[in-house]
N, C-alpha and C positions, 0 to 999 in steps of 0.2 A: 758285138753289142757296143753301141756308141757311148762313149764316156761323156757325162754332163760336165760343163764347166763348174769350177768351184763357186759356191754361193748360189748356184742356180735354184737349189731347193727352197730358198727363202723368198724367191720372187714368184708372183702369180703367173700362170701360163696365159698369155694374151695372144698367142699365135692363132691366127684365123678368126679372132673376134674383133668387132669394130671398136675403135678407140673412143673413149668418153671425152667429149669436149667440155671445157669449163663453162659454167653458167654465166651469162651476162648479167649486169646490174638490173636491167629491165625484167629479165626472167625471174630473178630472185624476188623483186618487188611483186610481180604477178603471183608467184607462188605463195608469198606471205599473205597477200590480199585474199587469195582463194581459201587459205587455211582459216583466216578470220571469219569469212563469210560462212564457211562450213560450221565453225564453232558457234556462230550466232544462230544458225538454223537448228542446231542440235540443242544448245543450252539456253538460248535467248540472251537478252541484254543483262538480266539479273540472274543470280544463282537460283536454281529450281526451287529451293525451299525458302527463299527470302520473302518475308511478308510485304505486301503492297502498302504504301503509305496511303492515308485517307485522301490526300490531295489528288492521288491518281484517279479518284472517282470523278474529277472534273474533266477528264479527257473526253472530248466530243461534245461538251456542253459549251454554252456561250461564255462561261466564266473560267476557261482554262488559263493557267499561268497568271493568277491574280497578282496585283501589285501589293506588296507587303508594306503596311504602314508601321514604322518603328518609332520607338520613343516612349518607353514606360507603359506600354499597353497592358502587360501582364499584371501590373499592380491593381488594375481595375477589371480583372477577368470576369468577375461576377456580373458587372454591368453589361459587358459584351455578350455574355451568355444569355442574360435576361432579354436583351434586344433580339438576339438570334431566335430565341424561343417565341417571343411575341410576333416576330415576322413570320415564323413557320406556322403559327396558329392562324394568322391572318390569311396566309396563302391557302391553307387547308379549307378555311371557311369559304373562300372565294372559288374553290373547285380545282385547285392544282393537284397534280399527281405526286406520288411519294418520291419519285426520282427527282423531280424538279425541286421539291422542298428540300431534299437531302443535299443536292448540289448547291442550292442557295445558302444553306447553313454552312457548309464546308467552305464555300467561297468567301462568305462574309467573315467568318471567324478567322480564316487564314489571312485575309486582307487586313483585318484589325489586329493581327499579331499573335493570335493564339495558336499554339501547336499542341500536340498530344491530346486531341479531343476525339471522342467517339460519339456517333449519332445513331440512335435507335428509333425507328418509326413504326408504329402500328396503326390500326385503323383510326383510332381517335386520340392518340397521344404521341408526343414527341419528347424524347429524352436525350440530354446531352451530358456526357461525362468528361470532365477536364481533369487530367491527372498529370501535372508536370512533375519532373523528377525531383525527389527530395522536398516536395511541398505537399500541403494538405489538398487532397482531391476535392472537386466540386461536382456534384451530380444534381441536376435539376430536371423536372418533368412538367410538361404543360399538356393539358387535356382539352381537346376541341369539342365543344358541346352544342354548337349551332352552325348552320350553313345558310348561305344566302347567294342569290344571283348577283354577281358583281364582277364581270369580266374586265370592266374598265379599271376597277381597283386592283385586280390581279396584274394587269399590264403595268400599272404604276409601280407596284412592288417589284416587278421584273426590272423596270427601268432603274429603280433605286438600287437594287443589287448590282446592276451593271455599273452604275456610277461609283459604288463603293469599291468594286473590284478594280476599276480604272484608277483608283487612288485619289479621286477628286472630292470624296465625301468622308468626313470623320464620323466617329460614333455619335457625338452630340447632335450634329446636323442630321444624321440618319435617324435617330430616335424622333427628332422633331418632324421630319418628313413622313415617317411611318404613322405618327399620330394624326397628321393632317390627312393622310390617305384614309385612315379609319373613320375620322370624323366628317370627312367630306361627303357631300351629297352625291347620289347616283346620277348618271347622265340624263336619264329620262324619268319624268314623273309617273305616278301610278296610273293615271288615266291613259297615258300614251301606251304603257305596257299592256293595259287591258285591251285597247283597240288593236294593238299589234298582235295580240293573242288571237283575236277573231279574224284579222286579215290573213294570218298564216293559214288557219284552218280553211278559209274560203278559197284562197288561191291554190292550196294543195288539193282540195277536192276537185278544182278545175283541172289540175294536172292529171289526176286519177281518171278523169273522164266525165265528171259531173258537170251539168249545165249551170246556167246562172241561178236557177231556183235552188239547186242543191248547195251552191256556194253561199247564197244568201242565208239559207237555213244554218249552214255550218258557222257562218259569221255570228248570227244571233245566239245560237246555242253556246258557242264558246265564249262569248262575252259573259253570259250567265255563269258558265263554268269558272271563269276567272274571278268573278265577283264572289262566287260561293267559296272558292279556295281561299280568297283573302279573308273572308269572314271566319271560316274555320280556323285559319291561322291566328286570328285575334283571340279565338276561344282556346288556343293551345291544344287543338285536336291533334292526335298523333298523325304522322304523315300517311300511314296505312289507310286510316279511315278517311282522311282528306282525299286521297287518290281514288278510293272506292266510291266516294260520294260524287266526285267529278265524273267518273266513268259512268255511273248510274244516270246522272242527269243528262249527259249528251246522248246516251242510248235511248233513254225514256222519251226525250223530246222528239227524236227521229221516229220512233215507233208510233207515238201518239199522232203526229202529223200525217204519217202514212195511214193510220187507222181512220183519220178524219177525211181522207180522200186526196191528200196532196200528192202530186205526181213526182215523187222523189224515190231514190233508192236509199233506204236507211243504212245499208252496209257501207256505202261510200261516204256518207256523212259521218258515221261513227268512226270510220277509219281515219278521216282527216281530224276528227276531234280528239282521238286518243293519242295521236302522234306526239303532241307536246307533253303528254303525261308520261311518256316512256322516259326512263332515266338514262338518256343517251350519254350525257357527260360523265355520269358515274360509271357507266359500263365501259366507256373508252378508258377512263382512268384505271378501272380495275384490271382490264386486259393489259394495259401498259405496266401496271405494278407487277402483275404476274410474270410478264416477259422480262422485266428489268430486275427481278430477284427480290420482290417484297411479297412473299406468299401470305403472310398474316394480314397485311393491309388489303391485298387482293381478295382474300377469302371474306373479310368483313364487308367489303364493297359488293362482292358477288351476292352475299346473303341479303344485303339491303336491296340490290337490284331484283333479286328473286321475290322478295316481299312486295316490291312495287308491282311486278307483273301479277302476283297473286291478288293484289288489291284491284287491279284493272279487271281481272277475271271475275272477282266477286261482284264488282259494280255492274258489269255487263250482264252477268247471270241474274242478279236480282232484278234488273230492269226488264229482262225478258219474262221473268216469272210474273212480275206485277203487270206487265203489258198483256200477257196471256189471260190473267184474271180479269182484266178490263175489256177483253174481247179483241185484242189485236191479232192479226193473222200472222202465221209463220212467214218468214222472208226467205227468198231464194238466194243463198249465199254463193251458189255456183254461177250466178249471173256475171257475165263479163261486160266491160264497158269500153266502147270504142273511143278513140281520142276525140275530145270535144273541140280541140283547137289544133291548128297546124304546129309544126315544130318550132317556128319562131315565136308563136304565141305561148307555147309551153316554156320556152327559154325565158321569156319575159316574166311569166308567172313564177318561175323558179327564182329569178333574181329578186322579185318582190318578197317571196317567201323567206329567202335567206336574210334579207334586210329585217323583216319582221321578227325572225328568230333572234337576230342580233339585238334588237330593241328589248325583247323579253329577257334576254340574258344580260342586259345592261352593258353591252359592248361599247367601247369608246366610239364617238362619232366618226373619227378619222378612219376607223377600221371597218365601217359598214360597207362601203362600196368595194374595197379590196376583198372583203369576205364574200360579197355577192359575186365578184368576178371568179374567185376560186370555186364557188359553188356551181357557176355556169360551166366552167371547164370540166368539173366532175360530172355534171349532167350530160355533156356531150361525150365524155369518155364512156359513161354508162350506155348512152344511145349507140355509140359505135360498137361497143363490146356486144350488145344485144343483137345488132345487125350482123355481126360476124358469127352468131350462133354459139356464143360461149355459155349460154344458160343463165338461169335466174339466180344461181348461187355465185358463180365466178364473176359475172359482170359487175355486181355491186362491190365485190372485193377489189377488182381492178380499179374501179372508179375511186374507191377509198384510198388506194395507194397513191393515185394521182393527187387527190385532195390533201392527203397527209404530207406529201412531198412539197407541193406548192404552199401549203399553209405554213410550214416551217420557214420557207424562204420569205414569204410575205410578212409573217409575224416578226421575225428578227429584223427585217428591213424597217419595220415601223415600231420597233422597241417593245414587243409583246411576246409572250410564250406561244408555242405552236397550238396549244389546246384552244386558245381564244378564237382562232380562225377556223380550226379544223372541225370542231363540234357543230357550230351553226351551219357550216357548209355541207357537212355530211348527213345532217338530219333528213334531208330529202331522199336519202338512199334507203331508209328503213322501210321494211315491207308491212306498212300499216294495214293494207287490205288483207294480206295473208294472215296476219296476227288476228284480225277480227274474225275472219272466216273460221279459223281454227278454234278460237274461243267459243264461237257460236255452236259449232258442231260438238265441242267438248262439253259444254254446259247445258245445251238445250236438247239436242238430238241424242238421247240416251243410248240408242242402238249403234251410234257411230263414234263411240268413245275412242277406240283405237285409231280411227281416221283423224279425229281431232288431235289426239296426242302426237300422231305422226306429223300433222301440219304444224303443231307448235314446235316440235323438234326441228323441222325444216326452217321455220322462221327464226328460231334461236341460232341455228347454224349460220344463217345469213347475217344476223345481227353481230355474232361473234366474228365472222369473216370481215365485216365492215370495220369493227373495232381493231382487229389485228392488222387490217390493211392500213389504217391511219397510223398505227405505231410503226409498221414497216416503212411507210413513206417518210415518216419522221427520221428514221435511222438512215434511209437511203440518201436523204438530203443533207446529212451532217457534213460529209466532205465538201459539199457545195456551199455551205454557209459559214465556213471558218473565216473567210474574208469579211462577211457581214458582221460577225461577232467582233472581230478586231476593229472594224470601222466604228462600230458602236462604242467601243472602249476608247478609241481615239477622240471621238466627239465628247465623251465624258471628261477626258483629260483637259480638253480645251475649255470646257465650262469651269 
């Protein structure tokens, strides 16, 4: 038996094993970096239970990292909150979504020096709670009681928020500019809006396959619809009955002219007439609110949208009942219409239609042609998707994604929110003819109730896909528009 040397039991046996080499400085640095990256992947930048600050809501918006204006702002916090609420009310009245209103409030209050605020938005109200440490809290609420078409005003409010965030506008000047926006006149007079209403219906009937006669009828009937809606508005008639009366009028005129012997297709005329009655902007905003985490606001707007669809159903149904009593013949809603114009002619009509929609929505003049360009790109995307055989449901959704993406880029480039460009450009995607056919079967042909309900569900699926596509396009464009937002803010600083 071999005797081990003294002290050998205290040393590890390394015979036959590879010797460990000491780590270099580069290897130590790489190992430390790898451990940090693993820790970030597992834990994130913040502790898992740490609450997010409200300013984090600005991430991805044009107002990220606002310039904080310091110098005794907290002493007049009530005035700052009053201004923020007045601005939020104005944005809601002009058609902004809940997320845009919330980010604007957070950006403005942060830029004007207020911390420790909370914002709560519902369908018709905006509440701000300001609770600084060891001070008396302030809670204010503002209710929105009216709405109007004024996309130009919404774009001006967006530009005002951009200037405040850039640090070039104080609270006193901001209050003055907001008052000027509210008191300022809209870009287009009422007579021009009325004519644009008729032009849109006429050119869209042409896109659907109607000839010059059908387009002329759509133009005249929708001029009357616009005048009727304006008069009912003066009488303070609820929107439900206002929409029902307009749907009744455009349907009844088409039925009576067909009964009198005019060579027109009533279905295509009515489809073009009810398209502007559809609550497109409200539906897009409601889908956007639902996706962005505002369920109460989205539910309220969805209910309002559902009532508007109900009003259109009621108006069309009453028109058919009255027409049948007067002797009008049933119409063939299964009739299909070949293209009345070549592709380039349809593209021209689409551009005119989008400009007409912009006029009815009171869009700023400088946004009309860019919005028409976005609508044209969306139309060609719809045409390409259809030729690829993607179907009547997926094709409008793909086109809506393209429109939503381009609308954000174009709108931020011109100092406006995405909704101002996206809604007029996407209105051409709505399945007006499908909606009319389903409503006719549902309300007139009693034996085909299930078929009509199925058609309405199909149309609703298309409309929701279009709205969701616009929101998806907006989110996809956010990484592409960070530079545009910063450029906008740099221009604000130079002013």
